[in-house]
C-alpha positions as CSV (number, residue, x, y, z in Angstrom):
1,M,18.8,12.7,5.8
2,A,17.0,9.6,4.6
3,T,19.1,9.3,1.5
4,T,22.2,10.0,3.5
5,I,21.5,7.1,5.9
6,I,20.5,4.7,3.2
7,Q,23.5,5.4,0.9
8,N,26.0,5.3,3.7
9,N,24.7,2.3,5.5
10,P,27.2,-0.6,4.8
11,G,26.3,-2.5,1.7
12,A,23.5,-0.3,0.6
13,D,25.2,1.8,-2.1
14,N,27.3,-0.8,-3.9
15,L,26.3,-4.4,-3.6
16,N,29.2,-5.6,-5.7
17,T,32.1,-5.0,-3.3
18,D,34.0,-7.7,-1.4
19,S,33.5,-5.9,1.9
20,N,29.7,-6.2,1.5
21,K,29.6,-9.9,1.1
22,R,28.9,-10.3,4.8
23,F,25.3,-9.1,3.9
24,I,24.7,-12.1,1.7
25,N,22.3,-14.5,3.3
26,L,20.7,-17.7,2.1
27,I,16.9,-17.2,2.5
28,N,14.5,-19.9,1.1
29,N,17.6,-21.4,-0.6
30,N,18.2,-18.2,-2.6
31,K,20.9,-15.6,-2.0
32,Y,19.7,-12.2,-0.7
33,I,21.4,-9.0,0.2
34,F,19.9,-8.7,3.7
35,N,21.1,-5.5,5.4
36,V,19.2,-4.5,8.5
37,S,20.7,-1.9,10.9
38,L,19.8,0.3,13.9
39,I,21.0,3.9,13.6
40,T,20.3,6.9,15.8
41,A,20.0,10.4,14.4
42,D,23.2,11.3,16.1
43,G,25.1,8.5,14.5
44,R,25.2,5.5,16.8
45,Y,25.1,2.3,14.8
46,Q,24.4,-1.4,15.3
47,E,24.4,-3.8,12.4
48,L,21.9,-6.6,13.0
49,R,23.0,-10.0,11.7
50,M,20.4,-12.5,10.7
51,G,21.2,-14.8,13.6
52,A,20.2,-12.1,16.0
53,I,16.8,-11.5,14.4
54,N,14.0,-13.9,15.5
55,N,11.4,-12.3,13.4
56,L,11.1,-9.3,11.0
57,V,7.6,-8.4,9.7
58,I,7.2,-5.6,7.2
59,E,3.6,-4.8,6.3
60,D,2.4,-3.1,3.1
61,N,-1.2,-2.0,3.4
62,F,-3.0,-0.5,0.4
63,A,-5.0,1.7,2.8
64,N,-1.8,3.4,4.0
65,F,0.8,5.1,1.9
66,Y,3.6,3.9,4.2
67,H,5.0,0.5,5.4
68,S,5.1,-0.6,9.0
69,G,5.8,-3.7,11.1
70,Y,8.0,-5.0,13.9
71,I,11.2,-6.8,14.6
72,V,12.1,-9.2,17.4
73,L,15.7,-9.3,18.4
74,N,17.6,-11.7,20.7
75,N,18.5,-9.4,23.5
76,T,19.9,-11.9,26.0
77,F,22.0,-10.0,28.6
78,D,21.0,-6.7,26.8
79,A,23.3,-7.6,23.9
80,V,21.7,-5.0,21.5
81,E,23.0,-2.1,23.5
82,R,26.1,-3.6,25.0
83,V,28.3,-3.2,21.9
84,V,31.3,-1.1,22.7
85,E,32.8,1.4,20.3
86,F,34.3,-0.2,17.1
87,E,36.5,0.8,14.2
88,K,34.6,2.3,11.3
89,E,34.8,0.4,8.0
90,N,35.4,2.1,4.7
91,D,34.0,5.4,6.1
92,C,30.6,3.9,5.9
93,V,28.7,5.4,8.8
94,K,28.0,9.1,8.2
95,A,24.7,9.8,9.7
96,Q,24.3,13.4,10.7
97,G,26.2,14.2,13.9
98,T,28.0,10.9,14.1
99,A,29.4,10.2,17.5
100,R,33.0,9.3,17.0
101,T,36.2,9.1,19.0
102,N,39.1,9.5,16.5
103,N,38.5,6.6,14.2
104,K,35.9,4.8,16.3
105,V,32.1,4.7,16.2
106,K,30.1,4.5,19.4
107,G,28.0,1.5,20.1
108,Y,24.2,1.7,19.8
109,L,22.0,3.1,22.6
110,M,18.3,3.6,22.3
111,R,17.1,7.2,22.5
112,G,13.4,6.6,22.9
113,D,12.4,9.7,20.9
114,A,11.3,8.1,17.6
115,R,14.7,8.9,16.2
116,D,15.9,5.3,16.7
117,L,15.9,4.3,13.1
118,L,15.7,0.8,11.6
119,V,17.3,0.9,8.2
120,V,16.2,-2.0,5.9
121,D,17.7,-2.9,2.6
122,I,16.7,-6.3,1.1
123,M,17.3,-7.4,-2.4
124,P,17.4,-10.8,-4.1
125,I,20.5,-11.6,-6.1
126,L,19.0,-12.1,-9.5
127,D,22.2,-13.2,-11.4
128,D,24.9,-15.1,-9.6
129,D,26.7,-17.2,-12.2
130,D,30.1,-16.5,-10.6
131,D,30.4,-17.5,-7.0
132,S,33.4,-15.2,-6.6
133,K,31.3,-12.1,-7.2
134,V,28.1,-10.6,-5.8
135,I,26.1,-9.7,-8.8
136,A,22.9,-7.7,-8.0
137,P,21.3,-5.1,-10.2
138,S,21.8,-2.3,-7.6
139,N,21.9,0.3,-10.4
140,D,19.0,-1.1,-12.4
141,E,16.0,1.1,-11.5
142,D,13.5,-1.3,-13.0
143,A,14.8,-4.2,-10.9
144,N,15.0,-2.0,-7.8
145,T,11.4,-0.9,-8.3
146,V,10.2,-4.4,-8.6
147,F,12.4,-6.3,-6.1
148,R,14.1,-4.0,-3.7
149,I,12.8,-3.2,-0.2
150,S,14.9,-0.2,0.9
151,L,13.3,1.8,3.7
152,V,14.0,3.9,6.8
153,F,11.7,3.2,9.7
154,A,11.2,5.2,12.9
155,I,10.8,3.0,16.0
156,Y,7.7,4.3,17.8
157,N,7.4,1.7,20.6
158,T,9.4,-1.2,22.2
159,E,8.6,-4.2,24.3
160,E,10.8,-6.7,26.1
161,I,9.8,-10.3,26.3
162,L,11.4,-12.4,29.0
163,G,12.6,-15.9,28.2
164,N,12.9,-18.9,30.5
165,A,16.7,-19.0,30.9
166,P,18.7,-16.6,33.2
167,G,19.3,-13.3,31.3
168,Q,17.3,-14.5,28.3
169,K,15.0,-11.9,26.8
170,F,13.9,-10.5,23.4
171,K,13.4,-7.0,22.4
172,K,10.4,-6.3,20.1
173,L,10.6,-3.0,18.2
174,Y,7.5,-1.6,16.5
175,F,8.2,0.7,13.6
176,W,6.6,2.6,10.7
177,D,8.0,4.7,7.9
178,I,10.0,7.8,9.0
179,H,7.9,10.0,6.7
180,Y,4.7,9.0,8.6
181,E,6.4,9.7,11.9
182,L,7.4,13.2,10.8
183,L,3.9,13.9,9.6
184,K,2.6,12.9,13.1
185,E,5.1,15.2,14.8
186,K,5.5,18.4,12.8
187,D,2.9,21.1,12.8
188,S,1.3,22.1,9.5
189,Y,1.3,25.7,8.3
190,F,0.1,24.8,4.8
191,T,-2.4,27.0,2.9
192,T,-3.5,26.8,-0.7
193,A,-3.4,30.6,-0.9
194,N,0.4,30.4,-1.1
195,F,0.1,28.8,-4.5
196,I,-2.2,31.4,-6.1
197,E,-0.4,33.9,-8.4
198,S,-2.2,37.2,-7.7
199,E,-1.1,40.6,-6.7
200,T,-4.4,41.2,-4.9
201,L,-4.5,37.9,-3.0
202,S,-5.9,39.5,0.2
203,Q,-8.9,40.7,-1.9
204,L,-9.8,37.3,-3.2
205,D,-12.6,35.3,-1.7
206,D,-12.1,31.8,-0.4
207,G,-13.3,30.2,-3.6
208,E,-10.7,32.1,-5.6
209,R,-7.9,31.1,-3.3
210,G,-8.5,27.4,-4.0
211,I,-6.4,25.1,-6.2
212,L,-7.1,21.6,-7.6
213,T,-7.3,19.0,-4.8
214,G,-4.5,16.9,-6.4
215,D,-2.3,19.9,-6.7
216,A,-3.0,20.8,-3.0
217,I,-1.9,17.3,-2.0
218,K,1.3,17.5,-4.1
219,N,2.2,21.0,-2.9
220,F,1.6,20.0,0.7
221,L,4.0,17.1,0.4
222,T,6.8,19.0,-1.3
223,E,6.5,21.9,1.2
224,F,6.2,19.7,4.3
225,F,9.2,17.5,3.5
226,S,11.6,20.4,2.9
227,E,15.2,20.1,2.1
228,E,16.2,22.0,5.2
229,D,14.7,19.2,7.4
230,G,16.9,16.6,5.6
231,W,14.0,14.3,4.5
232,E,13.5,15.2,0.9
233,I,10.9,13.4,-1.2
234,S,10.1,13.4,-4.9
235,V,6.7,13.3,-6.6
236,D,5.8,11.2,-9.7
237,E,4.2,14.0,-11.8
238,E,3.0,11.5,-14.4
239,N,1.1,9.4,-11.8
240,F,-0.3,12.2,-9.6
241,D,-4.0,12.7,-10.1
242,K,-5.0,16.4,-10.1
243,G,-8.8,15.9,-9.9
244,E,-11.2,18.5,-11.2
245,S,-12.4,20.2,-8.1
246,S,-10.7,23.1,-6.3
247,I,-10.3,23.5,-2.6
248,F,-9.3,26.4,-0.4
249,F,-7.6,25.0,2.7
250,S,-5.5,26.5,5.5
251,S,-4.3,24.2,8.3
252,P,-6.0,25.0,11.7
253,A,-3.6,25.7,14.5
254,K,-4.0,22.3,16.1
255,F,-3.2,20.4,12.8
256,K,-0.2,18.2,12.5
257,G,1.0,17.3,9.1
258,I,-0.9,14.0,9.1
259,D,-4.1,15.9,9.9
260,A,-3.7,18.2,6.9
261,L,-2.8,15.4,4.6
262,Q,-5.7,13.2,5.6
263,Y,-8.1,16.2,5.2
264,L,-6.9,16.9,1.7
265,L,-7.0,13.2,0.7
266,S,-10.5,12.8,2.1
267,H,-11.8,15.6,-0.1
268,H,-10.3,14.6,-3.4
269,S,-12.3,13.3,-6.3
270,S,-10.7,12.4,-9.6
271,S,-11.6,13.5,-13.1
272,N,-14.8,12.9,-15.1
273,K,-13.2,10.1,-17.1
274,N,-12.8,8.2,-13.9
275,N,-16.3,9.0,-12.7
276,F,-14.8,11.4,-10.1
277,D,-13.3,8.4,-8.3
278,Q,-11.3,8.3,-5.1
279,G,-7.5,8.5,-5.1
280,F,-4.8,6.5,-3.2
281,L,-1.5,7.9,-2.1
282,R,1.5,5.5,-2.3
283,L,5.2,6.0,-1.2
284,D,7.6,3.9,-3.3
285,R,9.6,1.6,-1.1
286,H,12.8,2.2,-2.8
287,S,12.9,5.7,-4.3
288,S,10.8,7.6,-1.6
289,T,8.7,8.9,-4.5
290,F,5.0,9.7,-3.9
291,S,2.4,8.8,-6.4
292,F,-1.3,9.5,-6.3
293,K,-3.6,7.6,-8.6
294,S,-7.4,7.2,-8.8
295,L,-8.6,3.7,-8.0
296,A,-10.2,3.5,-11.5
297,D,-6.8,4.1,-13.1
298,I,-5.2,1.4,-10.8
299,F,-7.9,-1.1,-11.9
300,K,-7.1,-0.3,-15.6
301,T,-3.6,-1.7,-15.0
302,A,-4.9,-5.2,-14.1
303,L,-5.4,-6.4,-17.7
304,A,-4.2,-5.0,-21.0
305,D,-6.7,-3.4,-23.3
306,V,-6.8,-5.7,-26.3
307,S,-9.5,-6.1,-29.0
308,N,-9.3,-9.9,-29.4
309,S,-10.5,-12.6,-27.0
310,D,-7.1,-13.4,-25.6
311,T,-6.6,-10.9,-22.8
312,S,-3.0,-10.1,-21.9
313,I,-1.8,-9.1,-18.5
314,G,-1.6,-5.5,-17.6
315,S,1.3,-3.5,-16.1
316,G,-0.2,-3.9,-12.6
317,Y,-0.6,-7.6,-12.8
318,L,2.0,-9.4,-10.8
319,E,1.5,-13.2,-11.0
320,T,-0.9,-16.0,-10.9
321,F,-1.3,-18.3,-8.0
322,K,-2.6,-21.9,-8.2
323,L,-4.6,-23.8,-5.7
324,G,-2.4,-26.9,-5.8
325,A,-4.2,-28.9,-3.1
326,Y,-7.7,-28.4,-4.5
327,S,-8.2,-30.9,-7.3
328,E,-11.6,-32.4,-8.2
329,S,-12.0,-36.0,-9.4
330,S,-15.6,-36.8,-8.6
331,E,-18.0,-38.3,-11.2
332,C,-20.5,-35.7,-10.1
333,Y,-18.5,-33.0,-11.9
334,N,-18.1,-32.3,-15.5
335,L,-14.3,-31.5,-15.3
336,E,-12.6,-29.3,-17.9
337,R,-9.7,-27.0,-18.1
338,V,-10.9,-23.4,-17.5
339,D,-8.6,-20.5,-17.4
340,F,-10.1,-18.0,-14.9
341,T,-7.0,-15.9,-15.2
342,P,-5.2,-14.2,-18.1
343,A,-2.9,-16.2,-20.3
344,G,0.9,-15.6,-20.2
345,A,1.0,-14.5,-16.6
346,L,4.0,-15.2,-14.4
347,F,3.7,-18.3,-12.2
348,L,6.4,-19.2,-9.7
349,D,6.1,-22.9,-9.1
350,K,7.9,-22.9,-5.7
351,Y,6.4,-19.6,-4.5
352,G,2.9,-19.5,-6.2
353,T,1.2,-22.7,-5.1
354,I,-1.5,-22.1,-2.4
355,N,-2.0,-25.2,-0.3
356,N,-4.5,-23.7,2.1
357,F,-6.5,-20.4,2.3
358,S,-9.4,-18.7,3.9
359,Y,-12.2,-17.1,1.9
360,D,-14.5,-14.7,3.6
361,P,-17.6,-13.0,2.2
362,M,-18.7,-9.5,3.0
363,P,-19.6,-9.2,6.6
364,G,-23.4,-8.5,6.5
365,E,-23.5,-6.5,9.7
366,I,-21.0,-4.0,8.5
367,T,-22.0,-3.8,4.8
368,Q,-25.6,-3.1,5.6
369,Q,-24.4,0.0,7.5
370,N,-21.5,1.1,5.3
371,I,-22.6,0.2,1.7
372,A,-25.8,2.3,1.5
373,T,-27.1,5.6,0.2
374,V,-25.3,8.6,1.9
375,A,-27.3,11.9,1.9
376,V,-24.7,14.7,1.8
377,H,-26.1,17.9,3.5
378,S,-24.5,21.3,2.9
379,Y,-25.3,25.0,3.0
380,D,-24.6,27.4,0.1
381,F,-23.7,30.7,1.7
382,D,-24.0,32.6,-1.6
383,C,-27.5,31.4,-2.3
384,K,-28.5,31.2,1.4
385,Q,-30.0,27.8,1.1
386,F,-29.6,24.3,2.5
387,Q,-29.2,21.5,0.0
388,I,-29.0,17.7,0.0
389,D,-27.0,15.7,-2.6
390,Q,-28.7,12.3,-2.7
391,E,-29.2,11.3,-6.3
392,R,-25.5,10.9,-7.2
393,N,-24.8,9.4,-3.7
394,S,-27.6,6.9,-3.9
395,I,-26.7,3.2,-3.6
396,T,-27.9,2.7,-7.2
397,S,-25.6,5.4,-8.6
398,T,-22.8,4.2,-6.4
399,L,-23.0,0.6,-7.6
400,S,-23.2,1.8,-11.2
401,V,-19.8,3.5,-10.7
402,F,-18.6,0.4,-8.9
403,K,-19.4,-1.7,-12.0
404,D,-17.9,0.8,-14.5
405,N,-14.6,1.3,-12.6
406,Y,-13.9,-2.0,-10.8
407,V,-15.8,-4.7,-12.7
408,E,-16.0,-4.0,-16.4
409,T,-12.2,-3.9,-16.7
410,F,-12.2,-7.7,-16.0
411,K,-14.2,-8.6,-19.1
412,K,-12.6,-11.5,-21.0
413,A,-10.2,-12.2,-18.2
414,S,-11.2,-15.8,-18.8
415,K,-11.4,-17.3,-22.3
416,K,-14.5,-19.2,-21.4
417,F,-16.6,-16.4,-19.8
418,A,-17.2,-13.4,-22.1
419,D,-18.8,-11.3,-19.4
420,V,-18.5,-10.5,-15.7
421,Y,-20.9,-9.3,-13.0
422,E,-20.6,-7.2,-9.9
423,N,-20.6,-9.0,-6.6
424,V,-22.3,-6.4,-4.4
425,F,-26.1,-6.7,-4.0
426,P,-28.0,-3.7,-2.5
427,G,-31.3,-5.3,-1.7
428,D,-34.7,-3.6,-1.5
429,Y,-34.3,-1.7,1.7
430,R,-31.3,0.2,0.5
431,I,-32.7,0.7,-3.0
432,A,-35.9,2.1,-1.5
433,N,-33.9,4.4,0.8
434,K,-35.2,2.6,3.9
435,N,-31.6,2.2,5.0
436,I,-29.6,5.4,4.5
437,R,-26.9,7.4,6.3
438,N,-26.5,11.2,6.5
439,T,-23.4,13.3,6.6
440,Y,-22.5,17.0,6.4
441,T,-19.9,19.0,4.4
442,I,-19.0,22.7,4.5
443,Y,-18.4,22.8,0.7
444,G,-21.9,23.8,-0.3
445,A,-21.1,26.5,-2.9
446,E,-22.0,26.0,-6.6
447,G,-19.1,24.3,-8.4
448,N,-18.3,21.9,-5.5
449,E,-20.7,19.2,-6.5
450,N,-18.0,16.8,-7.5
451,L,-15.9,17.6,-4.4
452,R,-18.9,16.7,-2.3
453,L,-18.9,13.2,-3.8
454,S,-15.8,12.5,-1.7
455,Q,-17.9,12.8,1.4
456,G,-20.7,10.5,0.3
457,R,-20.5,8.2,-2.7
458,N,-16.7,7.8,-2.6
459,K,-16.6,6.7,1.0
460,V,-19.1,4.0,0.0
461,L,-17.0,3.0,-3.0
462,Y,-14.1,2.7,-0.5
463,N,-16.1,0.2,1.5
464,T,-17.1,-1.8,-1.6
465,I,-13.3,-2.5,-1.9
466,F,-12.1,-3.0,1.6
467,M,-15.2,-4.8,2.8
468,N,-15.5,-7.1,-0.2
469,S,-15.1,-10.8,-0.3
470,C,-11.4,-11.6,0.4
471,I,-9.0,-14.4,0.2
472,N,-6.1,-14.8,2.7
473,F,-3.2,-17.1,2.2
474,R,0.5,-17.7,3.1
475,V,3.1,-18.7,0.6
476,P,6.9,-18.7,0.4
477,G,8.1,-15.2,0.1
478,T,9.4,-13.0,-2.7
479,T,10.0,-9.2,-2.6
480,L,8.2,-8.5,-5.8
481,R,4.8,-8.6,-4.1
482,Q,3.3,-5.2,-3.3
483,A,-0.1,-3.9,-2.2
484,G,-2.1,-2.1,-4.9
485,S,-1.1,-4.7,-7.6
486,F,-3.2,-7.6,-9.0
487,I,-2.8,-11.3,-8.9
488,G,-4.8,-14.2,-10.3
489,V,-6.1,-17.3,-8.5
490,N,-6.8,-20.4,-10.5
491,F,-6.9,-24.2,-10.2
492,D,-3.8,-26.2,-11.0
493,G,-5.4,-28.5,-13.6
494,A,-9.0,-29.3,-14.6
495,S,-11.9,-28.3,-12.5
496,S,-15.7,-27.9,-12.6
497,T,-17.4,-24.7,-13.6
498,S,-19.3,-24.7,-10.3
499,E,-20.9,-21.5,-9.1
500,F,-18.4,-21.3,-6.2
501,N,-15.5,-21.5,-8.7
502,K,-17.0,-18.6,-10.6
503,K,-17.1,-16.7,-7.4
504,L,-13.7,-17.7,-6.0
505,L,-11.4,-17.8,-9.0
506,G,-10.2,-14.9,-11.1
507,V,-8.2,-11.6,-10.7
508,Y,-7.8,-10.0,-7.3
509,L,-6.6,-6.7,-6.0
510,V,-3.9,-7.1,-3.4
511,L,-4.8,-5.1,-0.3
512,N,-2.2,-6.2,2.2
513,V,1.2,-7.9,1.9
514,K,3.3,-9.0,4.9
515,H,7.0,-9.8,4.4
516,I,7.8,-12.2,7.2
517,F,11.5,-13.2,7.8
518,S,12.0,-15.9,10.4
519,G,15.6,-17.3,10.5
520,S,16.4,-18.4,7.0
521,E,12.8,-18.7,6.0
522,Y,10.8,-16.0,4.3
523,F,7.0,-16.0,3.8
524,N,4.4,-13.7,2.4
525,E,0.9,-13.4,3.8
526,L,-1.6,-11.8,1.4
527,R,-5.1,-10.4,1.7
528,C,-6.8,-9.8,-1.6
529,V,-10.3,-8.9,-2.8
530,K,-12.2,-9.8,-6.0
531,T,-14.9,-7.3,-7.2
532,Y,-16.7,-9.5,-9.7
533,N,-18.2,-12.9,-10.5
534,Y,-18.3,-14.9,-13.7
535,D,-22.1,-15.3,-13.6
536,K,-25.2,-13.8,-12.1
537,L,-25.1,-15.8,-8.9
538,L,-28.0,-14.3,-7.0
539,L,-31.1,-16.3,-7.6
540,N,-33.4,-13.3,-6.8
541,P,-31.7,-9.9,-7.2
542,E,-34.8,-8.2,-5.8
543,S,-34.8,-10.1,-2.5
544,K,-34.6,-8.0,0.6
């Protein structure tokens, strides 16, 4: 059904037709296909022109596989739902069960059952040499993957905001991806036993009915989003981490789809080559394709692996931003040109200059509790013994993996600095296990050692990313920016090699991107973290 709605929404399937020129809008002085519509599952339809949209905010959070956000519409005199039936155009509205009277389509009415759908299709016009034509690479998958925001959202809550004039009000619609909504609604009947080829399945013990955790996640997704429900998905087999630990899992009776998925995700650990790292599930915003990569593999895409001193950008590196308003001209500084970011990266002059930003270090109150040794307790029913996994879950072991997976990859990111250093400092209390946490897992049997890392060490590794020092800034928008990619932050010109610059500047992982459309203006708000410094900045590493 998702594909049906997207393809049959006016302007979505063929951007080069005259009838779809009404979806062209000038945003930040660039032409965009901006097609936003309200559609119900039974076929009621309301096209939302840009003039009726006060704000549209689409949030891409690396911690979530799905997009979410809100839209604020001018609803003076209830205009959104007062549209009468209208003539269909080019047979373009074909959602399942479309409400029609002869050749007419019924106006939009909200159902209030999370089947009020907001269909968004936004794409910059990349080549427009001829004003008489709309030229956009709608059939170029590479361009679509990079630039196109093409999503179906379920509206899960609404709010009306009253204005000052008679009849004036605004309707605020909160939405998230329809796939997430379906996971929250539909019961899960998944079991890994269905994917074991054995004629004596009933005679196998639980351990023998397990499959690799990555395969369990993949099989759950393909089974849950079945073709009969009308919301098919695809899986990127080449970018779907299998892991090395097996799990036997059957959904409890009370589990919804999201409960089963979160359980499987929380028990995944990657392969030995990735230090049994955690994985992150992502849903492509154009193709509805799921990928699942270890964080170590994601970090490897930041910079290209080259043998010389000139580091090239990697496949996951988007662009470099420059701090245009932060120039230094004091005689107290020895100013020089220092490239803290890789050479040859994309820099968008109008869109990549940061005039102001906030930079926040790790919050000490939280990190002291959440970046520490985690003792994982379990019980081995075969050996009839309790056990505690602590050595591999210690803060020392955890930060060693942190350095290998998330720091070492940035060596030679700068031509001037040959080495990089981790920016997480454990302190004496945590090293001496005077500050630890305890947790419990049911997977105590022999052979589940790596799976148990997901309940201890990997949760701490998660915190070293999401609680790390972060930079937040707002810049003119472009649709190429996505969470899970990498950016660089550098000075625009000469600067000092101060210790703060070694801490602030460099390559960041993008954790959160907001696409904010307000009238004809478009902004991005980014939240990014940097996992390394260009020097050993702690004066006394052994300090408490």
